[in-house]
N, CA and C atoms as a LAMMPS dump frame, in Angstrom:
ITEM: TIMESTEP
0
ITEM: NUMBER OF ATOMS
231
ITEM: BOX BOUNDS ff ff ff
-5.0000000000000000e+02 5.0000000000000000e+02
-5.0000000000000000e+02 5.0000000000000000e+02
-5.0000000000000000e+02 5.0000000000000000e+02
ITEM: ATOMS id mol type element x y z
1 1 1 N 8.505 -4.853 -0.974
2 1 2 C 8.452 -3.523 -0.387
3 1 3 C 9.408 -2.577 -1.114
4 2 1 N 10.606 -3.045 -1.452
5 2 2 C 11.555 -2.187 -2.153
6 2 3 C 10.995 -1.742 -3.497
7 3 1 N 10.343 -2.66 -4.192
8 3 2 C 9.767 -2.317 -5.494
9 3 3 C 8.673 -1.283 -5.327
10 4 1 N 7.867 -1.441 -4.282
11 4 2 C 6.81 -0.468 -4.018
12 4 3 C 7.411 0.897 -3.756
13 5 1 N 8.432 0.97 -2.913
14 5 2 C 9.05 2.252 -2.611
15 5 3 C 9.697 2.848 -3.852
16 6 1 N 10.224 2.003 -4.715
17 6 2 C 10.839 2.485 -5.942
18 6 3 C 9.844 3.085 -6.915
19 7 1 N 8.603 2.676 -6.859
20 7 2 C 7.61 3.176 -7.818
21 7 3 C 6.903 4.423 -7.311
22 8 1 N 7.249 4.899 -6.132
23 8 2 C 6.561 6.063 -5.585
24 8 3 C 6.862 7.349 -6.344
25 9 1 N 7.787 7.296 -7.284
26 9 2 C 8.115 8.485 -8.063
27 9 3 C 6.916 8.982 -8.862
28 10 1 N 6.083 8.079 -9.318
29 10 2 C 4.931 8.493 -10.105
30 10 3 C 3.75 7.576 -9.878
31 11 1 N 2.601 8.186 -9.667
32 11 2 C 1.378 7.419 -9.427
33 11 3 C 1.093 6.479 -10.585
34 12 1 N 1.28 6.967 -11.8
35 12 2 C 1.02 6.161 -12.987
36 12 3 C 1.92 4.931 -13.019
37 13 1 N 3.194 5.104 -12.661
38 13 2 C 4.128 3.976 -12.636
39 13 3 C 3.702 2.947 -11.602
40 14 1 N 3.246 3.401 -10.444
41 14 2 C 2.791 2.488 -9.394
42 14 3 C 1.579 1.698 -9.862
43 15 1 N 0.617 2.376 -10.436
44 15 2 C -0.593 1.691 -10.881
45 15 3 C -0.285 0.69 -11.988
46 16 1 N 0.624 1.047 -12.888
47 16 2 C 1.035 0.113 -13.939
48 16 3 C 1.699 -1.104 -13.32
49 17 1 N 2.586 -0.882 -12.352
50 17 2 C 3.258 -1.992 -11.668
51 17 3 C 2.236 -2.883 -10.963
52 18 1 N 1.308 -2.275 -10.231
53 18 2 C 0.29 -3.054 -9.518
54 18 3 C -0.571 -3.856 -10.493
55 19 1 N -0.876 -3.255 -11.638
56 19 2 C -1.685 -3.953 -12.635
57 19 3 C -0.912 -5.14 -13.215
58 20 1 N 0.369 -4.936 -13.494
59 20 2 C 1.205 -6.03 -14.006
60 20 3 C 1.306 -7.178 -13.003
61 21 1 N 1.264 -6.854 -11.72
62 21 2 C 1.355 -7.869 -10.67
63 21 3 C 0.006 -8.518 -10.364
64 22 1 N -1.052 -8.047 -11.009
65 22 2 C -2.385 -8.604 -10.782
66 22 3 C -3.035 -8.108 -9.504
67 23 1 N -2.574 -6.963 -9
68 23 2 C -3.108 -6.421 -7.751
69 23 3 C -4.281 -5.473 -7.977
70 24 1 N -4.334 -4.849 -9.159
71 24 2 C -5.439 -3.956 -9.504
72 24 3 C -5.877 -4.226 -10.94
73 25 1 N -7.112 -3.879 -11.22
74 25 2 C -7.664 -3.867 -12.578
75 25 3 C -8.179 -2.458 -12.834
76 26 1 N -8.4 -2.141 -14.09
77 26 2 C -8.977 -0.83 -14.392
78 26 3 C -10.097 -0.96 -15.414
79 27 1 N -10.96 0.025 -15.387
80 27 2 C -11.992 0.191 -16.411
81 27 3 C -11.956 1.653 -16.835
82 28 1 N -12.394 1.897 -18.049
83 28 2 C -12.505 3.268 -18.529
84 28 3 C -13.923 3.757 -18.272
85 29 1 N -14.047 4.925 -17.664
86 29 2 C -15.353 5.568 -17.484
87 29 3 C -15.411 6.773 -18.401
88 30 1 N -16.515 6.888 -19.109
89 30 2 C -16.694 8.006 -20.038
90 30 3 C -17.885 8.836 -19.586
91 31 1 N -17.642 10.107 -19.4
92 31 2 C -18.694 11.055 -19.047
93 31 3 C -19.199 11.72 -20.326
94 32 1 N -20.338 12.368 -20.231
95 32 2 C -20.893 13.069 -21.396
96 32 3 C -19.957 14.186 -21.848
97 33 1 N -19.364 14.869 -20.892
98 33 2 C -18.437 15.951 -21.214
99 33 3 C -17.062 15.606 -20.65
100 34 1 N -16.049 15.956 -21.382
101 34 2 C -14.692 15.729 -20.9
102 34 3 C -14.14 14.373 -21.311
103 35 1 N -12.857 14.209 -21.061
104 35 2 C -12.205 12.955 -21.457
105 35 3 C -12.583 11.796 -20.535
106 36 1 N -12.397 10.596 -21.041
107 36 2 C -12.605 9.421 -20.206
108 36 3 C -11.529 9.349 -19.139
109 37 1 N -11.771 8.503 -18.159
110 37 2 C -10.766 8.341 -17.112
111 37 3 C -10.671 6.874 -16.719
112 38 1 N -9.474 6.489 -16.329
113 38 2 C -9.229 5.131 -15.855
114 38 3 C -9.597 5.069 -14.383
115 39 1 N -10.397 4.08 -14.022
116 39 2 C -10.767 3.876 -12.619
117 39 3 C -10.196 2.524 -12.208
118 40 1 N -9.417 2.534 -11.14
119 40 2 C -8.745 1.326 -10.675
120 40 3 C -9.466 0.745 -9.47
121 41 1 N -9.401 -0.582 -9.343
122 41 2 C -9.967 -1.284 -8.188
123 41 3 C -9.048 -2.449 -7.84
124 42 1 N -8.986 -2.757 -6.558
125 42 2 C -8.188 -3.897 -6.111
126 42 3 C -8.796 -5.203 -6.604
127 43 1 N -7.945 -6.122 -6.998
128 43 2 C -8.384 -7.477 -7.321
129 43 3 C -8.429 -8.27 -6.009
130 44 1 N -8.895 -9.505 -6.079
131 44 2 C -8.892 -10.363 -4.885
132 44 3 C -7.464 -10.515 -4.363
133 45 1 N -6.516 -10.711 -5.276
134 45 2 C -5.111 -10.826 -4.861
135 45 3 C -4.617 -9.514 -4.26
136 46 1 N -5.043 -8.394 -4.821
137 46 2 C -4.664 -7.093 -4.284
138 46 3 C -5.177 -6.902 -2.866
139 47 1 N -6.402 -7.353 -2.606
140 47 2 C -6.966 -7.257 -1.256
141 47 3 C -6.19 -8.135 -0.285
142 48 1 N -5.789 -9.33 -0.743
143 48 2 C -4.985 -10.209 0.111
144 48 3 C -3.65 -9.554 0.448
145 49 1 N -3.001 -8.981 -0.555
146 49 2 C -1.713 -8.316 -0.337
147 49 3 C -1.868 -7.109 0.583
148 50 1 N -2.949 -6.361 0.41
149 50 2 C -3.205 -5.218 1.277
150 50 3 C -3.373 -5.669 2.72
151 51 1 N -4.173 -6.709 2.944
152 51 2 C -4.377 -7.218 4.303
153 51 3 C -3.081 -7.726 4.911
154 52 1 N -2.252 -8.397 4.113
155 52 2 C -0.958 -8.872 4.593
156 52 3 C -0.055 -7.694 4.951
157 53 1 N -0.052 -6.673 4.119
158 53 2 C 0.765 -5.486 4.385
159 53 3 C 0.307 -4.77 5.647
160 54 1 N -1 -4.681 5.85
161 54 2 C -1.531 -4.049 7.063
162 54 3 C -1.123 -4.849 8.292
163 55 1 N -1.232 -6.176 8.22
164 55 2 C -0.845 -7.027 9.352
165 55 3 C 0.645 -6.883 9.648
166 56 1 N 1.469 -6.841 8.607
167 56 2 C 2.912 -6.671 8.788
168 56 3 C 3.211 -5.321 9.416
169 57 1 N 2.57 -4.28 8.92
170 57 2 C 2.77 -2.931 9.462
171 57 3 C 2.36 -2.88 10.934
172 58 1 N 1.206 -3.455 11.271
173 58 2 C 0.74 -3.453 12.661
174 58 3 C 1.696 -4.212 13.563
175 59 1 N 2.216 -5.334 13.098
176 59 2 C 3.174 -6.111 13.877
177 59 3 C 4.446 -5.308 14.123
178 60 1 N 4.937 -4.655 13.085
179 60 2 C 6.135 -3.834 13.213
180 60 3 C 5.883 -2.669 14.168
181 61 1 N 4.72 -2.05 14.06
182 61 2 C 4.364 -0.937 14.93
183 61 3 C 4.295 -1.387 16.39
184 62 1 N 3.698 -2.554 16.634
185 62 2 C 3.614 -3.083 17.997
186 62 3 C 4.995 -3.392 18.556
187 63 1 N 5.869 -3.945 17.728
188 63 2 C 7.238 -4.238 18.166
189 63 3 C 7.964 -2.958 18.54
190 64 1 N 7.839 -1.928 17.718
191 64 2 C 8.487 -0.651 18.021
192 64 3 C 7.918 -0.022 19.289
193 65 1 N 6.617 -0.117 19.487
194 65 2 C 6.001 0.423 20.704
195 65 3 C 6.536 -0.303 21.932
196 66 1 N 6.692 -1.621 21.844
197 66 2 C 7.243 -2.397 22.957
198 66 3 C 8.681 -1.983 23.235
199 67 1 N 9.466 -1.811 22.193
200 67 2 C 10.855 -1.381 22.372
201 67 3 C 10.929 -0.005 23.026
202 68 1 N 10.045 0.905 22.621
203 68 2 C 10.036 2.244 23.23
204 68 3 C 9.654 2.164 24.7
205 69 1 N 8.649 1.347 25.026
206 69 2 C 8.247 1.192 26.434
207 69 3 C 9.394 0.617 27.254
208 70 1 N 10.04 -0.407 26.728
209 70 2 C 11.161 -1.024 27.437
210 70 3 C 12.311 -0.052 27.605
211 71 1 N 12.558 0.765 26.605
212 71 2 C 13.635 1.746 26.68
213 71 3 C 13.349 2.775 27.764
214 72 1 N 12.094 3.208 27.88
215 72 2 C 11.736 4.192 28.909
216 72 3 C 11.876 3.606 30.306
217 73 1 N 11.563 2.332 30.48
218 73 2 C 11.665 1.736 31.816
219 73 3 C 13.118 1.608 32.238
220 74 1 N 14.043 1.509 31.293
221 74 2 C 15.459 1.428 31.644
222 74 3 C 16.048 2.8 31.933
223 75 1 N 15.401 3.868 31.49
224 75 2 C 15.891 5.221 31.73
225 75 3 C 15.555 5.717 33.127
226 76 1 N 14.591 5.085 33.791
227 76 2 C 14.179 5.527 35.123
228 76 3 C 15.277 5.184 36.113
229 77 1 N 15.681 6.185 36.91
230 77 2 C 16.754 5.972 37.893
231 77 3 C 16.198 6.024 39.281
């Protein structure tokens, strides 16, 4: 997570990092007019990491919601 937050300075840096980690692959698409462009897609490992991150985020969110509910019940006089 720290590495991810550290790469948020630039989209290109993040995509390079993800590619080095095997989380994304890219292909070049060429149109008739204009320059080519890199198109990125998640790899199988990238999808696994995404699902794990979503599950972790949801768990953390649920824990915080429980703490907020418990805090409100203690404030009632």
